[in-house]
N, CA, C and O of each residue as an XYZ file, in Angstrom:
748
protein
N     -25.547     57.844    238.485
C     -24.856     58.537    239.551
C     -23.766     59.447    238.984
O     -23.630     60.598    239.401
N     -23.002     58.932    238.043
C     -21.950     59.727    237.431
C     -22.587     60.889    236.669
O     -22.022     61.983    236.635
N     -23.719     60.675    236.076
C     -24.434     61.715    235.348
C     -24.848     62.860    236.262
O     -24.748     64.032    235.897
N     -25.327     62.495    237.489
C     -25.728     63.531    238.448
C     -24.523     64.342    238.908
O     -24.625     65.560    239.058
N     -23.387     63.695    239.133
C     -22.163     64.397    239.561
C     -21.697     65.317    238.435
O     -21.305     66.459    238.675
N     -21.743     64.807    237.208
C     -21.334     65.607    236.061
C     -22.248     66.823    235.895
O     -21.769     67.918    235.605
N     -23.545     66.642    236.075
C     -24.491     67.764    235.980
C     -24.235     68.762    237.111
O     -24.301     69.970    236.882
N     -23.944     68.283    238.332
C     -23.642     69.172    239.469
C     -22.389     69.992    239.224
O     -22.360     71.188    239.513
N     -21.343     69.349    238.688
C     -20.093     70.060    238.372
C     -20.342     71.079    237.269
O     -19.817     72.190    237.327
N     -21.130     70.719    236.270
C     -21.455     71.622    235.173
C     -22.232     72.839    235.684
O     -21.947     73.966    235.277
N     -23.197     72.628    236.557
C     -23.967     73.736    237.134
C     -23.052     74.640    237.959
O     -23.145     75.864    237.869
N     -22.171     74.044    238.761
C     -21.220     74.820    239.564
C     -20.289     75.636    238.665
O     -19.979     76.786    238.974
N     -19.843     75.045    237.555
C     -18.972     75.756    236.615
C     -19.709     76.926    235.973
O     -19.121     77.990    235.780
N     -20.979     76.749    235.641
C     -21.781     77.829    235.056
C     -21.938     78.974    236.057
O     -21.821     80.143    235.690
N     -22.202     78.636    237.326
C     -22.366     79.666    238.361
C     -21.066     80.463    238.517
O     -21.098     81.693    238.546
N     -19.931     79.776    238.618
C     -18.632     80.452    238.750
C     -18.371     81.307    237.514
O     -17.904     82.440    237.629
N     -18.670     80.767    236.329
C     -18.460     81.518    235.084
C     -19.299     82.786    235.037
O     -18.817     83.841    234.624
N     -20.557     82.682    235.462
C     -21.437     83.858    235.492
C     -20.905     84.908    236.460
O     -20.921     86.100    236.154
N     -20.440     84.476    237.609
C     -19.902     85.426    238.594
C     -18.658     86.130    238.068
O     -18.523     87.343    238.228
N     -17.753     85.392    237.447
C     -16.515     85.981    236.923
C     -16.810     86.870    235.727
O     -16.319     87.997    235.667
N     -17.603     86.389    234.774
C     -17.896     87.172    233.578
C     -18.862     88.313    233.865
O     -18.872     89.303    233.133
N     -19.658     88.201    234.890
C     -20.617     89.251    235.242
C     -19.962     90.525    235.745
O     -20.605     91.572    235.820
N     -18.681     90.437    236.090
C     -17.972     91.634    236.566
C     -17.604     92.551    235.417
O     -17.179     93.680    235.664
N     -17.744     92.130    234.201
C     -17.431     92.963    233.049
C     -16.053     92.644    232.517
O     -15.229     92.055    233.217
N     -15.801     93.034    231.276
C     -14.514     92.737    230.669
C     -13.386     93.476    231.370
O     -13.461     94.686    231.587
N     -12.353     92.744    231.717
C     -11.169     93.342    232.327
C     -11.342     93.777    233.762
O     -10.455     94.432    234.310
N     -12.456     93.437    234.394
C     -12.703     93.910    235.758
C     -11.660     93.389    236.723
O     -11.250     94.094    237.645
N     -11.232     92.159    236.513
C     -10.238     91.609    237.428
C      -8.872     92.238    237.205
O      -8.014     92.164    238.084
N      -8.649     92.865    236.032
C      -7.379     93.499    235.732
C      -7.367     94.991    236.074
O      -6.304     95.612    236.061
N      -8.511     95.566    236.375
C      -8.592     96.996    236.657
C      -7.816     97.343    237.916
O      -7.913     96.651    238.929
N      -7.037     98.434    237.841
C      -6.263     98.873    238.997
C      -7.126     99.750    239.884
O      -7.860    100.616    239.407
N      -7.025     99.517    241.154
C      -7.745    100.345    242.109
C      -6.863    101.535    242.468
O      -5.644    101.384    242.545
N      -7.450    102.732    242.694
C      -6.632    103.895    243.033
C      -5.856    103.659    244.316
O      -6.371    103.098    245.282
N      -4.607    104.100    244.303
C      -3.761    103.965    245.492
C      -4.162    105.000    246.526
O      -4.489    106.135    246.179
N      -4.139    104.620    247.780
C      -4.414    105.572    248.858
C      -5.886    105.862    249.005
O      -6.745    105.169    248.459
N      -6.146    106.894    249.750
C      -7.482    107.347    250.067
C      -8.082    108.091    248.879
O      -7.351    108.719    248.113
N      -9.389    108.031    248.716
C     -10.050    108.755    247.633
C      -9.807    110.250    247.746
O      -9.844    110.954    246.737
N      -9.558    110.757    248.964
C      -9.319    112.187    249.155
C      -7.972    112.611    248.598
O      -7.737    113.807    248.427
N      -7.074    111.669    248.307
C      -5.769    111.995    247.748
C      -5.802    112.162    246.238
O      -4.805    112.580    245.649
N      -6.914    111.850    245.599
C      -7.028    111.938    244.160
C      -7.278    113.396    243.777
O      -8.164    114.034    244.344
N      -6.508    113.936    242.819
C      -6.694    115.341    242.451
C      -8.089    115.622    241.898
O      -8.665    114.793    241.193
N      -8.622    116.792    242.223
C      -9.887    117.216    241.658
C      -9.681    117.697    240.240
O     -10.472    117.359    239.360
N      -8.626    118.488    239.986
C      -8.237    118.899    238.643
C      -6.791    119.346    238.711
O      -6.257    119.605    239.789
N      -6.172    119.432    237.564
C      -4.804    119.929    237.488
C      -4.591    120.578    236.135
O      -5.307    120.303    235.172
N      -3.577    121.456    236.082
C      -3.264    122.148    234.832
C      -1.786    122.497    234.825
O      -1.183    122.738    235.871
N      -1.223    122.518    233.649
C       0.164    122.956    233.476
C       0.163    124.319    232.817
O      -0.722    124.646    232.026
N       1.176    125.112    233.158
C       1.291    126.466    232.601
C      -0.045    127.200    232.716
O      -0.574    127.740    231.744
N      -0.564    127.195    233.935
C      -1.894    127.752    234.192
C      -1.832    129.261    234.407
O      -0.825    129.792    234.876
N      -2.908    129.935    234.061
C      -3.039    131.384    234.279
C      -4.434    131.656    234.830
O      -5.443    131.233    234.265
N      -4.461    132.382    235.959
C      -5.712    132.803    236.576
C      -5.693    134.330    236.578
O      -4.717    134.941    237.012
N      -6.769    134.943    236.096
C      -6.850    136.404    236.040
C      -8.051    136.859    236.852
O      -9.183    136.463    236.572
N      -7.804    137.695    237.866
C      -8.873    138.304    238.657
C      -9.131    139.688    238.070
O      -8.213    140.494    237.918
N     -10.390    139.945    237.745
C     -10.726    141.250    237.166
C     -11.550    142.078    238.144
O     -12.245    141.545    239.009
N     -11.453    143.379    237.985
C     -12.237    144.297    238.808
C     -13.624    144.490    238.223
O     -13.982    143.863    237.226
N     -14.398    145.356    238.846
C     -15.753    145.635    238.369
C     -15.762    146.218    236.959
O     -16.732    146.064    236.217
N     -14.663    146.891    236.602
C     -14.570    147.492    235.276
C     -14.090    146.507    234.212
O     -13.975    146.864    233.040
N     -13.807    145.256    234.623
C     -13.376    144.235    233.676
C     -11.884    144.206    233.420
O     -11.395    143.324    232.714
N     -11.148    145.164    233.988
C      -9.701    145.190    233.801
C      -9.034    144.268    234.813
O      -9.532    144.108    235.927
N      -7.898    143.656    234.432
C      -7.211    142.740    235.355
C      -6.724    143.456    236.614
O      -6.129    144.531    236.539
N      -6.986    142.846    237.775
C      -6.466    143.344    239.047
C      -5.161    142.610    239.342
O      -4.142    143.227    239.652
N      -5.210    141.286    239.239
C      -3.981    140.511    239.349
C      -4.054    139.300    238.433
O      -5.125    138.811    238.076
N      -2.860    138.840    238.070
C      -2.717    137.644    237.252
C      -1.833    136.680    238.014
O      -0.805    137.079    238.560
N      -2.217    135.431    238.056
C      -1.437    134.406    238.721
C      -1.070    133.347    237.690
O      -1.943    132.701    237.110
N       0.238    133.175    237.467
C       0.735    132.135    236.582
C       1.414    131.080    237.441
O       2.036    131.409    238.451
N       1.300    129.810    237.049
C       1.958    128.724    237.780
C       2.362    127.631    236.799
O       1.657    127.351    235.830
N       3.535    127.010    237.075
C       3.965    125.885    236.239
C       2.932    124.774    236.301
O       2.556    124.206    235.276
N       2.469    124.462    237.528
C       1.387    123.493    237.688
C       0.430    123.993    238.750
O       0.807    124.708    239.677
N      -0.803    123.600    238.587
C      -1.883    123.981    239.494
C      -2.682    122.705    239.736
O      -3.113    122.054    238.785
N      -2.886    122.335    241.028
C      -3.607    121.101    241.351
C      -4.595    121.352    242.474
O      -4.245    121.936    243.500
N      -5.817    120.917    242.281
C      -6.840    121.029    243.320
C      -7.031    119.661    243.947
O      -7.199    118.661    243.250
N      -7.003    119.629    245.269
C      -7.210    118.381    245.994
C      -8.635    118.336    246.515
O      -9.163    119.345    246.983
N      -9.260    117.165    246.434
C     -10.645    117.048    246.862
C     -10.796    117.008    248.370
O     -11.889    117.260    248.879
N      -9.712    116.693    249.117
C      -9.856    116.569    250.573
C     -10.077    117.904    251.262
O     -10.765    117.942    252.282
N      -9.523    119.008    250.751
C      -9.740    120.299    251.402
C     -10.034    121.424    250.407
O     -10.176    122.578    250.812
N     -10.125    121.114    249.136
C     -10.474    122.049    248.064
C      -9.465    123.178    247.870
O      -9.713    124.093    247.085
N      -8.331    123.128    248.571
C      -7.305    124.135    248.293
C      -6.622    123.794    246.979
O      -6.616    122.642    246.544
N      -6.050    124.809    246.357
C      -5.367    124.625    245.086
C      -3.875    124.821    245.311
O      -3.437    125.873    245.775
N      -3.092    123.782    244.973
C      -1.647    123.843    245.114
C      -1.038    124.494    243.879
O      -1.492    124.275    242.756
N       0.001    125.298    244.104
C       0.691    125.978    243.015
C       2.167    125.608    243.046
O       2.781    125.588    244.113
N       2.731    125.320    241.895
C       4.169    125.119    241.771
C       4.714    126.255    240.918
O       4.229    126.501    239.814
N       5.725    126.946    241.438
C       6.335    128.045    240.698
C       5.389    129.198    240.422
O       5.336    129.684    239.292
N       4.628    129.659    241.434
C       3.685    130.748    241.171
C       4.381    132.086    240.924
O       5.420    132.384    241.513
N       3.786    132.879    240.045
C       4.213    134.246    239.764
C       2.960    135.093    239.653
O       2.147    134.895    238.750
N       2.803    136.047    240.580
C       1.637    136.924    240.569
C       2.047    138.307    240.089
O       3.112    138.810    240.449
N       1.208    138.907    239.286
C       1.398    140.287    238.854
C       0.158    141.060    239.280
O      -0.967    140.681    238.957
N       0.382    142.156    240.016
C      -0.715    142.974    240.525
C      -0.572    144.376    239.955
O       0.521    144.944    239.966
N      -1.660    144.934    239.460
C      -1.659    146.291    238.920
C      -2.423    147.193    239.872
O      -3.638    147.065    240.023
N      -1.690    148.124    240.525
C      -2.305    149.062    241.471
C      -3.096    150.129    240.715
O      -2.935    150.307    239.508
N      -3.953    150.832    241.452
C      -4.779    151.886    240.861
C      -3.945    152.984    240.218
O      -4.366    153.587    239.231
N      -2.743    153.253    240.782
C      -1.891    154.316    240.242
C      -1.044    153.845    239.059
O      -0.214    154.601    238.555
N      -1.245    152.598    238.611
C      -0.511    152.072    237.474
C       0.753    151.321    237.847
O       1.413    150.760    236.973
N       1.109    151.296    239.141
C       2.287    150.571    239.600
C       2.058    149.074    239.448
O       0.995    148.557    239.791
N       3.068    148.388    238.933
C       2.993    146.936    238.797
C       3.824    146.299    239.897
O       4.975    146.677    240.114
N       3.237    145.328    240.593
C       3.923    144.552    241.623
C       4.043    143.124    241.144
O       3.110    142.583    240.550
N       5.197    142.502    241.400
C       5.432    141.104    241.049
C       5.755    140.331    242.313
O       6.535    140.784    243.150
N       5.154    139.171    242.443
C       5.321    138.318    243.613
C       5.612    136.910    243.107
O       4.799    136.325    242.392
N       6.780    136.361    243.480
C       7.159    135.025    243.038
C       7.514    134.156    244.236
O       7.863    134.667    245.299
N       7.422    132.834    244.059
C       7.751    131.882    245.119
C       7.972    130.509    244.490
O       7.727    130.308    243.301
N       8.437    129.573    245.308
C       8.589    128.194    244.827
C       7.258    127.464    244.797
O       7.023    126.637    243.917
N       6.372    127.765    245.763
C       5.092    127.048    245.854
C       4.044    127.947    246.493
O       4.358    129.025    247.000
N       2.793    127.490    246.463
C       1.728    128.266    247.081
C       0.441    127.478    247.184
O       0.319    126.365    246.670
N      -0.523    128.093    247.868
C      -1.858    127.521    248.040
C      -2.892    128.619    247.874
O      -2.732    129.715    248.411
N      -3.944    128.332    247.140
C      -5.091    129.239    247.044
C      -6.164    128.666    247.948
O      -6.499    127.486    247.839
N      -6.714    129.488    248.846
C      -7.771    129.028    249.742
C      -9.037    128.737    248.934
O      -9.253    129.340    247.883
N      -9.875    127.815    249.422
C     -11.053    127.380    248.661
C     -11.964    128.508    248.191
O     -12.521    128.434    247.096
N     -12.123    129.547    249.000
C     -13.008    130.640    248.598
C     -12.288    131.708    247.779
O     -12.905    132.695    247.379
N     -10.987    131.525    247.522
C     -10.220    132.479    246.724
C      -9.872    133.761    247.446
O      -9.358    134.694    246.828
N     -10.142    133.833    248.758
C      -9.921    135.069    249.507
C      -8.453    135.368    249.756
O      -8.086    136.520    249.986
N      -7.603    134.337    249.712
C      -6.176    134.586    249.911
C      -5.341    133.530    249.205
O      -5.778    132.412    248.932
N      -4.108    133.953    248.925
C      -3.117    133.085    248.308
C      -1.908    133.085    249.227
O      -1.336    134.140    249.499
N      -1.513    131.911    249.709
C      -0.326    131.785    250.554
C       0.825    131.313    249.680
O       0.700    130.328    248.952
N       1.953    132.025    249.757
C       3.136    131.667    248.986
C       4.268    131.361    249.938
O       4.386    131.988    250.990
N       5.112    130.392    249.576
C       6.223    130.035    250.445
C       7.396    129.506    249.632
O       7.242    128.967    248.536
N       8.586    129.687    250.224
C       9.812    129.250    249.591
C      10.383    130.298    248.668
O       9.876    130.499    247.564
N      11.437    130.971    249.109
C      12.111    131.991    248.289
C      11.124    133.017    247.730
O      11.104    133.267    246.525
N      10.322    133.597    248.586
C       9.312    134.570    248.164
C       9.991    135.907    247.868
O      10.820    136.376    248.647
N       9.633    136.511    246.742
C      10.179    137.812    246.360
C       9.040    138.715    245.897
O       8.225    138.331    245.058
N       9.000    139.923    246.459
C       8.023    140.957    246.096
C       8.796    142.124    245.503
O       9.732    142.628    246.123
N       8.412    142.560    244.299
C       9.084    143.678    243.636
C       8.038    144.676    243.156
O       6.984    144.306    242.639
N       8.368    145.962    243.346
C       7.480    147.017    242.887
C       8.116    148.367    243.080
O       9.336    148.483    243.204
N       7.280    149.395    243.106
C       7.748    150.765    243.300
C       7.066    151.379    244.504
O       5.856    151.240    244.686
N       7.861    152.068    245.336
C       7.331    152.865    246.436
C       7.928    154.253    246.267
O       9.150    154.406    246.251
N       7.081    155.259    246.140
C       7.520    156.639    245.883
C       8.463    156.682    244.686
O       9.517    157.316    244.741
N       8.088    156.016    243.621
C       8.832    155.970    242.362
C      10.222    155.367    242.467
O      11.021    155.531    241.545
N      10.541    154.677    243.554
C      11.829    153.995    243.700
C      11.595    152.485    243.739
O      10.686    152.012    244.421
N      12.416    151.732    243.008
C      12.251    150.272    243.028
C      12.510    149.686    244.414
O      13.434    150.094    245.117
N      11.673    148.721    244.786
C      11.776    148.042    246.079
C      11.727    146.542    245.823
O      10.967    146.057    244.985
N      12.569    145.817    246.575
C      12.535    144.364    246.515
C      12.512    143.833    247.935
O      13.319    144.238    248.772
N      11.581    142.922    248.205
C      11.454    142.296    249.522
C      11.642    140.796    249.344
O      11.010    140.184    248.483
N      12.515    140.204    250.164
C      12.735    138.764    250.158
C      12.356    138.200    251.521
O      12.695    138.771    252.557
N      11.644    137.062    251.507
C      11.223    136.401    252.739
C      10.931    134.933    252.438
O      11.137    134.474    251.314
N      10.456    134.206    253.429
C      10.186    132.776    253.232
C       8.716    132.464    252.978
O       8.401    131.454    252.349
N       7.817    133.314    253.456
C       6.388    133.036    253.303
C       5.586    134.332    253.382
O       5.929    135.232    254.148
N       4.523    134.426    252.594
C       3.602    135.569    252.656
C       2.184    135.078    252.413
O       1.962    133.976    251.912
N       1.241    135.919    252.778
C      -0.156    135.696    252.466
C      -0.668    136.929    251.724
O      -0.494    138.053    252.194
N      -1.293    136.722    250.575
C      -1.856    137.818    249.787
C      -3.363    137.758    249.913
O      -3.995    136.803    249.461
N      -3.942    138.781    250.530
C      -5.394    138.881    250.676
C      -5.942    139.470    249.383
O      -5.698    140.639    249.082
N      -6.677    138.678    248.621
C      -7.155    139.120    247.317
C      -8.245    140.176    247.406
O      -8.479    140.903    246.440
N      -8.917    140.273    248.548
C      -9.985    141.272    248.710
C      -9.407    142.650    249.051
O      -9.795    143.655    248.456
N      -8.474    142.691    250.017
C      -7.898    143.974    250.441
C      -6.639    144.331    249.666
O      -6.163    145.464    249.736
N      -6.092    143.358    248.918
C      -4.877    143.548    248.121
C      -3.691    143.910    249.007
O      -2.913    144.813    248.700
N      -3.573    143.172    250.125
C      -2.511    143.384    251.102
C      -1.700    142.095    251.238
O      -2.258    141.002    251.335
N      -0.370    142.244    251.243
C       0.556    141.132    251.447
C       1.068    141.224    252.874
O       1.505    142.292    253.303
N       1.022    140.116    253.624
C       1.508    140.114    255.007
C       2.398    138.906    255.261
O       2.294    137.876    254.594
N       3.280    139.065    256.250
C       4.078    137.957    256.746
C       4.528    138.280    258.164
O       4.661    139.445    258.537
N       4.758    137.242    258.938
C       5.348    137.392    260.268
C       6.780    136.870    260.263
O       7.449    136.879    261.297
N       7.250    136.420    259.116
C       8.595    135.864    258.966
C       9.630    136.986    258.834
O       9.266    138.130    258.564
N      10.900    136.673    259.021
C      11.959    137.659    258.764
C      11.944    138.091    257.293
O      11.706    137.278    256.399
N      12.201    139.385    257.058
C      12.212    139.943    255.706
C      13.474    140.769    255.488
O      14.078    141.273    256.435
N      13.856    140.893    254.228
C      14.929    141.799    253.823
C      14.354    142.715    252.761
O      13.795    142.243    251.772
N      14.484    144.018    252.951
C      13.974    145.005    252.009
C      15.165    145.756    251.431
O      16.005    146.261    252.176
N      15.240    145.832    250.106
C      16.289    146.587    249.431
C      15.636    147.712    248.645
O      14.659    147.519    247.922
N      16.222    148.912    248.817
C      15.692    150.084    248.122
C      16.790    151.131    248.015
O      17.461    151.423    249.004
N      16.979    151.690    246.847
C      17.926    152.785    246.611
C      19.306    152.511    247.195
O      19.900    153.387    247.823
N      19.810    151.318    246.995
C      21.143    150.988    247.468
C      21.234    150.657    248.945
O      22.311    150.291    249.418
N      20.154    150.769    249.684
C      20.152    150.449    251.103
C      19.432    149.151    251.364
O      18.691    148.640    250.525
N      19.673    148.626    252.564
C      19.088    147.335    252.917
C      18.582    147.387    254.344
O      19.282    147.843    255.247
N      17.342    146.909    254.542
C      16.758    146.818    255.872
C      16.336    145.381    256.130
O      15.849    144.693    255.234
N      16.528    144.940    257.361
C      16.036    143.649    257.797
C      14.959    143.892    258.843
O      15.003    144.892    259.561
N      14.009    143.000    258.934
C      12.925    143.148    259.910
C      12.240    141.810    260.112
O      12.505    140.839    259.402
N      11.360    141.780    261.089
C      10.493    140.625    261.298
C       9.068    141.097    261.058
O       8.555    141.949    261.783
N       8.446    140.549    260.055
C       7.067    140.913    259.728
C       6.983    142.073    258.761
O       7.853    142.943    258.721
N       5.907    142.063    257.979
C       5.709    143.090    256.958
C       4.230    143.166    256.601
O       3.526    142.157    256.601
N       3.775    144.367    256.299
C       2.451    144.588    255.730
C       2.664    145.472    254.508
O       3.112    146.612    254.630
N       2.342    144.946    253.331
C       2.498    145.705    252.090
C       1.129    145.884    251.452
O       0.498    144.920    251.019
N       0.682    147.126    251.400
C      -0.589    147.445    250.763
C      -0.284    147.749    249.302
O       0.164    148.849    248.978
N      -0.522    146.790    248.426
C      -0.168    146.948    247.025
C      -1.031    147.989    246.332
O      -0.576    148.669    245.412
N      -2.255    148.111    246.765
C      -3.166    149.086    246.163
C      -2.653    150.511    246.370
O      -2.735    151.348    245.471
N      -2.116    150.780    247.581
C      -1.596    152.115    247.907
C      -0.093    152.238    247.694
O       0.465    153.318    247.887
N       0.580    151.145    247.297
C       2.033    151.113    247.122
C       2.769    151.560    248.382
O       3.660    152.408    248.328
N       2.377    150.967    249.534
C       3.051    151.258    250.799
C       3.513    149.957    251.442
O       2.871    148.915    251.311
N       4.648    150.044    252.144
C       5.188    148.894    252.869
C       5.492    149.332    254.288
O       6.089    150.384    254.515
N       5.068    148.498    255.256
C       5.362    148.761    256.664
C       6.091    147.548    257.233
O       5.592    146.424    257.177
N       7.291    147.797    257.787
C       8.028    146.742    258.467
C       7.533    146.701    259.899
O       7.352    147.747    260.521
N       7.309    145.495    260.437
C       6.614    145.355    261.706
C       7.501    145.485    262.951
O       7.163    146.258    263.847
N       8.617    144.762    263.040
C       9.422    144.806    264.256
C      10.873    144.432    263.967
O      11.203    143.921    262.897
N      11.718    144.697    264.942
C      13.147    144.383    264.858
C      13.766    144.904    263.568
O      14.506    144.190    262.890
N      13.460    146.151    263.237
C      13.953    146.762    262.005
C      15.398    147.201    262.213
O      15.716    147.853    263.208
N      16.262    146.848    261.286
C      17.666    147.256    261.352
C      18.233    147.287    259.933
O      17.755    146.571    259.053
N      19.251    148.118    259.714
C      19.875    148.186    258.406
C      20.551    149.507    258.212
O      20.713    150.285    259.153
N      20.949    149.763    256.981
C      21.644    151.008    256.689
C      21.431    151.407    255.235
O      21.184    150.570    254.368
N      21.533    152.690    255.000
C      21.495    153.263    253.679
C      22.745    154.138    253.538
O      23.049    154.937    254.423
N      23.463    153.984    252.427
C      24.667    154.802    252.250
C      24.283    156.272    252.078
O      23.232    156.581    251.517
N      25.148    157.186    252.568
C      24.847    158.604    252.406
C      24.888    158.991    250.929
O      25.657    158.422    250.154
N      24.075    159.939    250.551
C      24.056    160.426    249.181
C      25.184    161.445    249.026
O      25.323    162.356    249.842
N      25.967    161.289    248.000
C      27.055    162.219    247.720
C      26.553    163.310    246.802
O      25.740    163.081    245.906
N      27.076    164.537    247.058
C      26.659    165.671    246.220
C      27.581    165.888    245.096
O      27.375    166.801    244.296
């Protein structure tokens, strides 16, 4: 009788041992990912550079970011500290900086937000635009916002709500509530 009990306990111990060891080495110590699987990054990079080229192979715009992260839940790419440089057909260089941004999954637009600054030339005069958020359409090469903007040019300053900046043509249009002043030119 004791022999049968001992054999039963031994068989039970073998079954438990097989189940525990069958999970593989360290399986019980493996950490499971925190949160939802959709929260796990698809890829990430530090000091990243993305270059969009035209049909002629020359760069149209360059996007640099301190960090770049793609999320699997919506395929958008997050940017930290983005800096975009755009080269217009006439040779004018435009710079666009922000604290953060998002690239849409199809690459058709880049949304920038937080201390956004656009710098370039309009009619050979330096222009600087400050706002909180913009969207850059990579196909039409147009920057838009519906947020309040401040435009500085030739010592003058204009405030407005909304902006459309066609970087390809080096033109800027303020949308509404435009106000400001430019000092008179002295002879």
